[in-house]
KOLLUM-89680 format. One record per atom (N, C-alpha, C): residue number from 1; residue in three letters; x, y, z. Coordinates in nm, 3 decimals. Layout:
<recs>
[rec NUM 'ALA' [X Y Z]],
...
</recs>
This chain:
<recs>
[rec 1 'MET' [-2.583 -2.152 2.129]],
[rec 1 'MET' [-2.530 -2.052 2.176]],
[rec 1 'MET' [-2.621 -1.937 2.180]],
[rec 2 'ALA' [-2.621 -1.881 2.320]],
[rec 2 'ALA' [-2.657 -1.745 2.339]],
[rec 2 'ALA' [-2.626 -1.625 2.303]],
[rec 3 'LEU' [-2.699 -1.538 2.226]],
[rec 3 'LEU' [-2.608 -1.411 2.231]],
[rec 3 'LEU' [-2.708 -1.302 2.295]],
[rec 4 'ARG' [-2.637 -1.239 2.349]],
[rec 4 'ARG' [-2.674 -1.104 2.451]],
[rec 4 'ARG' [-2.647 -0.989 2.369]],
[rec 5 'ASP' [-2.730 -0.877 2.320]],
[rec 5 'ASP' [-2.704 -0.766 2.277]],
[rec 5 'ASP' [-2.660 -0.667 2.365]],
[rec 6 'ALA' [-2.556 -0.626 2.382]],
[rec 6 'ALA' [-2.491 -0.507 2.459]],
[rec 6 'ALA' [-2.481 -0.391 2.404]],
[rec 7 'SER' [-2.552 -0.358 2.307]],
[rec 7 'SER' [-2.548 -0.222 2.240]],
[rec 7 'SER' [-2.669 -0.109 2.312]],
[rec 8 'PRO' [-2.593 -0.013 2.314]],
[rec 8 'PRO' [-2.704 0.114 2.405]],
[rec 8 'PRO' [-2.823 0.111 2.350]],
[rec 9 'GLU' [-2.910 0.151 2.418]],
[rec 9 'GLU' [-3.051 0.179 2.369]],
[rec 9 'GLU' [-3.061 0.254 2.258]],
[rec 10 'PRO' [-3.180 0.236 2.196]],
[rec 10 'PRO' [-3.172 0.313 2.090]],
[rec 10 'PRO' [-3.239 0.459 2.107]],
[rec 11 'THR' [-3.199 0.501 1.989]],
[rec 11 'THR' [-3.211 0.678 1.998]],
[rec 11 'THR' [-3.340 0.712 1.966]],
[rec 12 'PRO' [-3.440 0.798 2.041]],
[rec 12 'PRO' [-3.556 0.846 2.018]],
[rec 12 'PRO' [-3.584 0.860 1.877]],
[rec 13 'THR' [-3.703 0.877 1.790]],
[rec 13 'THR' [-3.720 0.875 1.677]],
[rec 13 'THR' [-3.684 1.051 1.659]],
[rec 14 'ARG' [-3.700 1.052 1.546]],
[rec 14 'ARG' [-3.673 1.235 1.523]],
[rec 14 'ARG' [-3.782 1.289 1.399]],
[rec 15 'PRO' [-3.812 1.409 1.416]],
[rec 15 'PRO' [-3.901 1.432 1.307]],
[rec 15 'PRO' [-3.848 1.383 1.149]],
[rec 16 'VAL' [-3.939 1.386 1.052]],
[rec 16 'VAL' [-3.899 1.342 0.902]],
[rec 16 'VAL' [-3.769 1.415 0.843]],
[rec 17 'ASP' [-3.797 1.549 0.878]],
[rec 17 'ASP' [-3.725 1.636 0.776]],
[rec 17 'ASP' [-3.578 1.664 0.870]],
[rec 18 'ALA' [-3.550 1.571 0.970]],
[rec 18 'ALA' [-3.446 1.585 1.003]],
[rec 18 'ALA' [-3.330 1.525 0.968]],
[rec 19 'GLU' [-3.211 1.524 0.929]],
[rec 19 'GLU' [-3.098 1.471 0.921]],
[rec 19 'GLU' [-3.084 1.307 0.983]],
[rec 20 'PRO' [-3.112 1.217 0.911]],
[rec 20 'PRO' [-3.081 1.063 1.007]],
[rec 20 'PRO' [-2.963 1.084 1.072]],
[rec 21 'LEU' [-2.956 0.998 1.206]],
[rec 21 'LEU' [-2.832 0.980 1.298]],
[rec 21 'LEU' [-2.765 0.824 1.218]],
[rec 22 'PRO' [-2.641 0.843 1.257]],
[rec 22 'PRO' [-2.597 0.722 1.201]],
[rec 22 'PRO' [-2.624 0.632 1.327]],
[rec 23 'GLN' [-2.631 0.508 1.268]],
[rec 23 'GLN' [-2.662 0.421 1.348]],
[rec 23 'GLN' [-2.543 0.366 1.442]],
[rec 24 'THR' [-2.597 0.341 1.563]],
[rec 24 'THR' [-2.497 0.264 1.643]],
[rec 24 'THR' [-2.465 0.129 1.606]],
[rec 25 'PRO' [-2.336 0.089 1.614]],
[rec 25 'PRO' [-2.302 -0.036 1.611]],
[rec 25 'PRO' [-2.324 -0.157 1.727]],
[rec 26 'ARG' [-2.424 -0.237 1.660]],
[rec 26 'ARG' [-2.470 -0.328 1.750]],
[rec 26 'ARG' [-2.356 -0.414 1.824]],
[rec 27 'LEU' [-2.313 -0.445 1.980]],
[rec 27 'LEU' [-2.235 -0.534 2.037]],
[rec 27 'LEU' [-2.313 -0.649 2.080]],
[rec 28 'TYR' [-2.235 -0.780 2.066]],
[rec 28 'TYR' [-2.286 -0.882 2.119]],
[rec 28 'TYR' [-2.156 -0.967 2.216]],
[rec 29 'ALA' [-2.207 -0.980 2.345]],
[rec 29 'ALA' [-2.139 -1.043 2.390]],
[rec 29 'ALA' [-2.154 -1.173 2.359]],
[rec 30 'VAL' [-2.023 -1.270 2.310]],
[rec 30 'VAL' [-2.046 -1.380 2.272]],
[rec 30 'VAL' [-1.952 -1.459 2.397]],
[rec 31 'ASP' [-1.908 -1.622 2.368]],
[rec 31 'ASP' [-1.844 -1.668 2.439]],
[rec 31 'ASP' [-1.833 -1.787 2.331]],
[rec 32 'ILE' [-1.738 -1.819 2.236]],
[rec 32 'ILE' [-1.737 -1.867 2.155]],
[rec 32 'ILE' [-1.569 -1.927 2.167]],
[rec 33 'PRO' [-1.567 -2.059 2.229]],
[rec 33 'PRO' [-1.419 -2.132 2.228]],
[rec 33 'PRO' [-1.372 -2.154 2.104]],
[rec 34 'ILE' [-1.238 -2.113 2.070]],
[rec 34 'ILE' [-1.147 -2.202 1.936]],
[rec 34 'ILE' [-1.031 -2.205 1.980]],
[rec 35 'SER' [-0.993 -2.377 1.982]],
[rec 35 'SER' [-0.898 -2.437 1.985]],
[rec 35 'SER' [-0.773 -2.390 1.919]],
[rec 36 'PRO' [-0.633 -2.387 1.987]],
[rec 36 'PRO' [-0.536 -2.299 1.970]],
[rec 36 'PRO' [-0.460 -2.346 1.824]],
[rec 37 'ALA' [-0.526 -2.463 1.766]],
[rec 37 'ALA' [-0.548 -2.481 1.607]],
[rec 37 'ALA' [-0.597 -2.413 1.511]],
[rec 38 'LEU' [-0.724 -2.407 1.567]],
[rec 38 'LEU' [-0.806 -2.286 1.504]],
[rec 38 'LEU' [-0.809 -2.176 1.507]],
[rec 39 'LEU' [-0.726 -2.114 1.591]],
[rec 39 'LEU' [-0.681 -1.973 1.661]],
[rec 39 'LEU' [-0.628 -1.967 1.545]],
[rec 40 'TYR' [-0.504 -2.059 1.526]],
[rec 40 'TYR' [-0.381 -2.042 1.416]],
[rec 40 'TYR' [-0.456 -2.019 1.264]],
[rec 41 'GLN' [-0.537 -2.142 1.300]],
[rec 41 'GLN' [-0.585 -2.102 1.128]],
[rec 41 'GLN' [-0.648 -2.024 1.108]],
[rec 42 'LEU' [-0.720 -1.930 1.195]],
[rec 42 'LEU' [-0.797 -1.805 1.160]],
[rec 42 'LEU' [-0.682 -1.692 1.138]],
[rec 43 'GLY' [-0.543 -1.699 1.221]],
[rec 43 'GLY' [-0.481 -1.601 1.164]],
[rec 43 'GLY' [-0.387 -1.608 1.053]],
[rec 44 'ARG' [-0.382 -1.766 0.999]],
[rec 44 'ARG' [-0.306 -1.794 0.872]],
[rec 44 'ARG' [-0.425 -1.742 0.723]],
[rec 45 'ARG' [-0.565 -1.769 0.788]],
[rec 45 'ARG' [-0.653 -1.737 0.680]],
[rec 45 'ARG' [-0.665 -1.580 0.688]],
[rec 46 'THR' [-0.667 -1.494 0.773]],
[rec 46 'THR' [-0.673 -1.351 0.797]],
[rec 46 'THR' [-0.550 -1.251 0.688]],
[rec 47 'LEU' [-0.460 -1.365 0.715]],
[rec 47 'LEU' [-0.329 -1.311 0.659]],
[rec 47 'LEU' [-0.327 -1.285 0.494]],
[rec 48 'HIS' [-0.378 -1.447 0.479]],
[rec 48 'HIS' [-0.394 -1.455 0.311]],
[rec 48 'HIS' [-0.483 -1.343 0.272]],
[rec 49 'GLU' [-0.626 -1.360 0.355]],
[rec 49 'GLU' [-0.720 -1.282 0.294]],
[rec 49 'GLU' [-0.702 -1.147 0.322]],
[rec 50 'ASP' [-0.619 -1.093 0.369]],
[rec 50 'ASP' [-0.599 -0.948 0.421]],
[rec 50 'ASP' [-0.621 -0.858 0.323]],
[rec 51 'VAL' [-0.670 -0.739 0.409]],
[rec 51 'VAL' [-0.707 -0.623 0.281]],
[rec 51 'VAL' [-0.636 -0.559 0.230]],
[rec 52 'GLU' [-0.492 -0.577 0.242]],
[rec 52 'GLU' [-0.407 -0.526 0.179]],
[rec 52 'GLU' [-0.335 -0.657 0.057]],
[rec 53 'ALA' [-0.407 -0.759 0.061]],
[rec 53 'ALA' [-0.391 -0.859 0.002]],
[rec 53 'ALA' [-0.488 -0.878 -0.108]],
[rec 54 'GLY' [-0.574 -0.795 -0.121]],
[rec 54 'GLY' [-0.665 -0.783 -0.185]],
[rec 54 'GLY' [-0.822 -0.876 -0.125]],
[rec 55 'GLY' [-0.817 -0.898 -0.018]],
[rec 55 'GLY' [-0.917 -0.977 0.094]],
[rec 55 'GLY' [-0.997 -0.890 0.145]],
[rec 56 'VAL' [-1.085 -0.949 0.249]],
[rec 56 'VAL' [-1.136 -0.842 0.298]],
[rec 56 'VAL' [-1.179 -0.848 0.494]],
[rec 57 'TYR' [-1.040 -0.892 0.496]],
[rec 57 'TYR' [-1.038 -0.922 0.653]],
[rec 57 'TYR' [-0.897 -0.800 0.714]],
[rec 58 'ASP' [-0.880 -0.747 0.806]],
[rec 58 'ASP' [-0.778 -0.645 0.839]],
[rec 58 'ASP' [-0.772 -0.689 0.997]],
[rec 59 'ASP' [-0.656 -0.772 1.056]],
[rec 59 'ASP' [-0.632 -0.837 1.175]],
[rec 59 'ASP' [-0.540 -0.765 1.250]],
[rec 60 'LYS' [-0.519 -0.628 1.211]],
[rec 60 'LYS' [-0.396 -0.571 1.271]],
[rec 60 'LYS' [-0.411 -0.575 1.447]],
[rec 61 'ILE' [-0.500 -0.591 1.502]],
[rec 61 'ILE' [-0.513 -0.558 1.681]],
[rec 61 'ILE' [-0.596 -0.710 1.686]],
[rec 62 'ALA' [-0.600 -0.697 1.827]],
[rec 62 'ALA' [-0.644 -0.854 1.882]],
[rec 62 'ALA' [-0.808 -0.848 1.821]],
[rec 63 'ALA' [-0.835 -0.810 1.720]],
[rec 63 'ALA' [-0.957 -0.859 1.666]],
[rec 63 'ALA' [-0.953 -0.845 1.524]],
[rec 64 'VAL' [-1.059 -0.931 1.427]],
[rec 64 'VAL' [-1.052 -0.893 1.272]],
[rec 64 'VAL' [-1.184 -0.833 1.260]],
[rec 65 'ALA' [-1.158 -0.710 1.166]],
[rec 65 'ALA' [-1.227 -0.618 1.100]],
[rec 65 'ALA' [-1.274 -0.691 0.973]],
[rec 66 'VAL' [-1.413 -0.735 0.943]],
[rec 66 'VAL' [-1.480 -0.786 0.832]],
[rec 66 'VAL' [-1.528 -0.659 0.738]],
[rec 67 'TYR' [-1.483 -0.638 0.594]],
[rec 67 'TYR' [-1.505 -0.553 0.522]],
[rec 67 'TYR' [-1.619 -0.580 0.439]],
[rec 68 'ASP' [-1.689 -0.518 0.346]],
[rec 68 'ASP' [-1.803 -0.564 0.253]],
[rec 68 'ASP' [-1.739 -0.584 0.134]],
[rec 69 'ARG' [-1.578 -0.562 0.078]],
[rec 69 'ARG' [-1.564 -0.596 -0.021]],
[rec 69 'ARG' [-1.394 -0.562 -0.013]],
[rec 70 'PRO' [-1.303 -0.598 -0.103]],
[rec 70 'PRO' [-1.207 -0.571 -0.087]],
[rec 70 'PRO' [-1.109 -0.433 -0.102]],
[rec 71 'TRP' [-1.010 -0.402 -0.059]],
[rec 71 'TRP' [-0.949 -0.217 -0.058]],
[rec 71 'TRP' [-0.932 -0.226 -0.193]],
[rec 72 'LEU' [-0.897 -0.096 -0.222]],
[rec 72 'LEU' [-0.863 -0.082 -0.334]],
[rec 72 'LEU' [-0.697 -0.088 -0.371]],
[rec 73 'SER' [-0.662 -0.063 -0.258]],
[rec 73 'SER' [-0.502 -0.111 -0.249]],
[rec 73 'SER' [-0.472 -0.118 -0.105]],
[rec 74 'ALA' [-0.376 -0.140 -0.086]],
[rec 74 'ALA' [-0.293 -0.182 0.036]],
[rec 74 'ALA' [-0.313 -0.072 0.113]],
[rec 75 'LYS' [-0.299 0.053 0.081]],
[rec 75 'LYS' [-0.324 0.200 0.166]],
[rec 75 'LYS' [-0.487 0.260 0.164]],
[rec 76 'ASP' [-0.553 0.216 0.093]],
[rec 76 'ASP' [-0.687 0.276 -0.006]],
[rec 76 'ASP' [-0.778 0.182 0.049]],
[rec 77 'PRO' [-0.880 0.223 0.123]],
[rec 77 'PRO' [-1.017 0.124 0.160]],
[rec 77 'PRO' [-1.114 0.122 0.045]],
[rec 78 'GLY' [-1.099 0.254 -0.052]],
[rec 78 'GLY' [-1.218 0.309 -0.099]],
[rec 78 'GLY' [-1.329 0.282 -0.093]],
[rec 79 'PRO' [-1.440 0.230 -0.139]],
[rec 79 'PRO' [-1.540 0.259 -0.080]],
[rec 79 'PRO' [-1.592 0.145 0.003]],
[rec 80 'ALA' [-1.472 0.040 0.044]],
[rec 80 'ALA' [-1.530 -0.051 0.149]],
[rec 80 'ALA' [-1.584 0.022 0.252]],
[rec 81 'ARG' [-1.688 -0.070 0.320]],
[rec 81 'ARG' [-1.733 -0.048 0.474]],
[rec 81 'ARG' [-1.692 -0.153 0.572]],
[rec 82 'ILE' [-1.711 -0.137 0.662]],
[rec 82 'ILE' [-1.682 -0.210 0.785]],
[rec 82 'ILE' [-1.815 -0.271 0.821]],
[rec 83 'LEU' [-1.820 -0.425 0.808]],
[rec 83 'LEU' [-1.946 -0.485 0.839]],
[rec 83 'LEU' [-1.968 -0.513 0.994]],
[rec 84 'GLY' [-1.814 -0.546 1.052]],
[rec 84 'GLY' [-1.819 -0.594 1.171]],
[rec 84 'GLY' [-1.693 -0.596 1.231]],
[rec 85 'VAL' [-1.663 -0.677 1.354]],
[rec 85 'VAL' [-1.536 -0.710 1.392]],
[rec 85 'VAL' [-1.552 -0.790 1.482]],
[rec 86 'ILE' [-1.464 -0.889 1.497]],
[rec 86 'ILE' [-1.455 -1.024 1.565]],
[rec 86 'ILE' [-1.344 -0.993 1.648]],
[rec 87 'TYR' [-1.380 -0.973 1.763]],
[rec 87 'TYR' [-1.266 -0.945 1.905]],
[rec 87 'TYR' [-1.256 -1.093 1.988]],
[rec 88 'LEU' [-1.092 -1.099 1.958]],
[rec 88 'LEU' [-1.034 -1.226 2.024]],
[rec 88 'LEU' [-0.976 -1.216 2.139]],
[rec 89 'SER' [-0.966 -1.326 2.170]],
[rec 89 'SER' [-0.859 -1.326 2.291]],
[rec 89 'SER' [-0.767 -1.488 2.279]],
[rec 90 'THR' [-0.620 -1.419 2.249]],
[rec 90 'THR' [-0.532 -1.564 2.255]],
[rec 90 'THR' [-0.515 -1.600 2.378]],
[rec 91 'ARG' [-0.533 -1.550 2.498]],
[rec 91 'ARG' [-0.513 -1.586 2.634]],
[rec 91 'ARG' [-0.600 -1.687 2.654]],
[rec 92 'THR' [-0.687 -1.663 2.621]],
[rec 92 'THR' [-0.840 -1.729 2.660]],
[rec 92 'THR' [-0.898 -1.835 2.555]],
[rec 93 'ASN' [-0.852 -1.840 2.380]],
[rec 93 'ASN' [-0.852 -1.904 2.309]],
[rec 93 'ASN' [-1.035 -1.888 2.276]],
[rec 94 'ARG' [-1.082 -1.759 2.292]],
[rec 94 'ARG' [-1.207 -1.746 2.263]],
[rec 94 'ARG' [-1.223 -1.632 2.213]],
[rec 95 'VAL' [-1.364 -1.613 2.134]],
[rec 95 'VAL' [-1.451 -1.493 2.071]],
[rec 95 'VAL' [-1.504 -1.435 2.161]],
[rec 96 'TYR' [-1.474 -1.317 2.224]],
[rec 96 'TYR' [-1.553 -1.312 2.315]],
[rec 96 'TYR' [-1.670 -1.135 2.289]],
[rec 97 'ARG' [-1.647 -1.106 2.190]],
[rec 97 'ARG' [-1.740 -0.997 2.117]],
[rec 97 'ARG' [-1.747 -1.001 1.974]],
[rec 98 'ILE' [-1.847 -0.951 1.956]],
[rec 98 'ILE' [-1.888 -0.935 1.818]],
[rec 98 'ILE' [-1.958 -0.812 1.811]],
[rec 99 'GLU' [-1.886 -0.708 1.696]],
[rec 99 'GLU' [-1.981 -0.577 1.648]],
[rec 99 'GLU' [-2.011 -0.605 1.536]],
[rec 100 'VAL' [-2.128 -0.540 1.495]],
[rec 100 'VAL' [-2.206 -0.546 1.373]],
[rec 100 'VAL' [-2.249 -0.416 1.345]],
[rec 101 'ASN' [-2.222 -0.339 1.235]],
[rec 101 'ASN' [-2.228 -0.223 1.191]],
[rec 101 'ASN' [-2.360 -0.252 1.113]],
[rec 102 'PRO' [-2.502 -0.187 1.168]],
[rec 102 'PRO' [-2.590 -0.188 1.101]],
[rec 102 'PRO' [-2.659 -0.113 1.014]],
[rec 103 'GLU' [-2.559 -0.008 0.968]],
[rec 103 'GLU' [-2.543 0.098 0.836]],
[rec 103 'GLU' [-2.514 -0.011 0.724]],
[rec 104 'THR' [-2.445 -0.083 0.728]],
[rec 104 'THR' [-2.407 -0.140 0.612]],
[rec 104 'THR' [-2.514 -0.293 0.594]],
[rec 105 'GLY' [-2.626 -0.283 0.665]],
[rec 105 'GLY' [-2.738 -0.408 0.667]],
[rec 105 'GLY' [-2.646 -0.544 0.711]],
[rec 106 'ALA' [-2.533 -0.504 0.755]],
[rec 106 'ALA' [-2.482 -0.640 0.856]],
[rec 106 'ALA' [-2.557 -0.720 0.937]],
[rec 107 'THR' [-2.545 -0.836 0.940]],
[rec 107 'THR' [-2.622 -0.883 1.072]],
[rec 107 'THR' [-2.545 -1.020 1.145]],
[rec 108 'ILE' [-2.602 -1.024 1.272]],
[rec 108 'ILE' [-2.471 -1.106 1.351]],
[rec 108 'ILE' [-2.452 -1.237 1.302]],
[rec 109 'ASP' [-2.570 -1.263 1.208]],
[rec 109 'ASP' [-2.541 -1.418 1.140]],
[rec 109 'ASP' [-2.390 -1.391 1.039]],
[rec 110 'ALA' [-2.436 -1.277 0.955]],
[rec 110 'ALA' [-2.328 -1.271 0.890]],
[rec 110 'ALA' [-2.172 -1.292 0.895]],
[rec 111 'ILE' [-2.162 -1.203 0.990]],
[rec 111 'ILE' [-2.036 -1.214 1.072]],
[rec 111 'ILE' [-1.996 -1.331 1.146]],
[rec 112 'LEU' [-2.085 -1.405 1.198]],
[rec 112 'LEU' [-2.063 -1.560 1.207]],
[rec 112 'LEU' [-2.024 -1.636 1.079]],
[rec 113 'SER' [-2.073 -1.595 0.990]],
[rec 113 'SER' [-2.048 -1.685 0.891]],
[rec 113 'SER' [-1.906 -1.655 0.842]],
[rec 114 'HIS' [-1.856 -1.521 0.881]],
[rec 114 'HIS' [-1.713 -1.498 0.836]],
[rec 114 'HIS' [-1.606 -1.573 0.930]],
[rec 115 'LEU' [-1.661 -1.598 1.082]],
[rec 115 'LEU' [-1.604 -1.650 1.162]],
[rec 115 'LEU' [-1.567 -1.832 1.087]],
[rec 116 'LYS' [-1.675 -1.844 1.068]],
[rec 116 'LYS' [-1.685 -1.998 1.051]],
[rec 116 'LYS' [-1.589 -2.035 0.914]],
[rec 117 'HIS' [-1.595 -1.938 0.814]],
[rec 117 'HIS' [-1.489 -1.926 0.705]],
[rec 117 'HIS' [-1.357 -1.924 0.746]],
[rec 118 'LEU' [-1.361 -1.841 0.854]],
[rec 118 'LEU' [-1.162 -1.788 0.910]],
[rec 118 'LEU' [-1.154 -1.927 0.977]],
[rec 119 'THR' [-1.218 -2.008 1.031]],
[rec 119 'THR' [-1.160 -2.128 1.112]],
[rec 119 'THR' [-1.231 -2.274 1.055]],
[rec 120 'LYS' [-1.223 -2.246 0.920]],
[rec 120 'LYS' [-1.265 -2.383 0.847]],
[rec 120 'LYS' [-1.142 -2.410 0.785]],
[rec 121 'PRO' [-1.135 -2.572 0.836]],
[rec 121 'PRO' [-0.985 -2.625 0.781]],
[rec 121 'PRO' [-0.953 -2.635 0.645]],
[rec 122 'GLU' [-0.811 -2.597 0.662]],
[rec 122 'GLU' [-0.757 -2.584 0.548]],
[rec 122 'GLU' [-0.811 -2.748 0.439]],
[rec 123 'GLU' [-0.814 -2.716 0.293]],
[rec 123 'GLU' [-0.830 -2.832 0.257]],
[rec 123 'GLU' [-0.697 -2.888 0.188]],
</recs>
């Protein structure tokens, strides 16, 4: 699978004494087919492992936000940070974009690992 980095161009470097700029999320255009059965599995697993249930996933939109740790409570993320976002289309049964938050040290491989976990058949 070839990944294409669709992120904006890097910001020019700044003087050492300047405050650091926040890093821009890295966007990757992907084309990962997911069968309807696996898409259903992903939905069931993200519901079971939702941030409001003590997990690290939030799929309230047509995407799944992946956090670095469970939330403190259903309404309070506490120190949890978004590692990335998996964007999916139920119309085409595909993952079409992955966003990676470099400020957390996350990588495209880490987010793909979460996608693999979420689409793993139940035992």
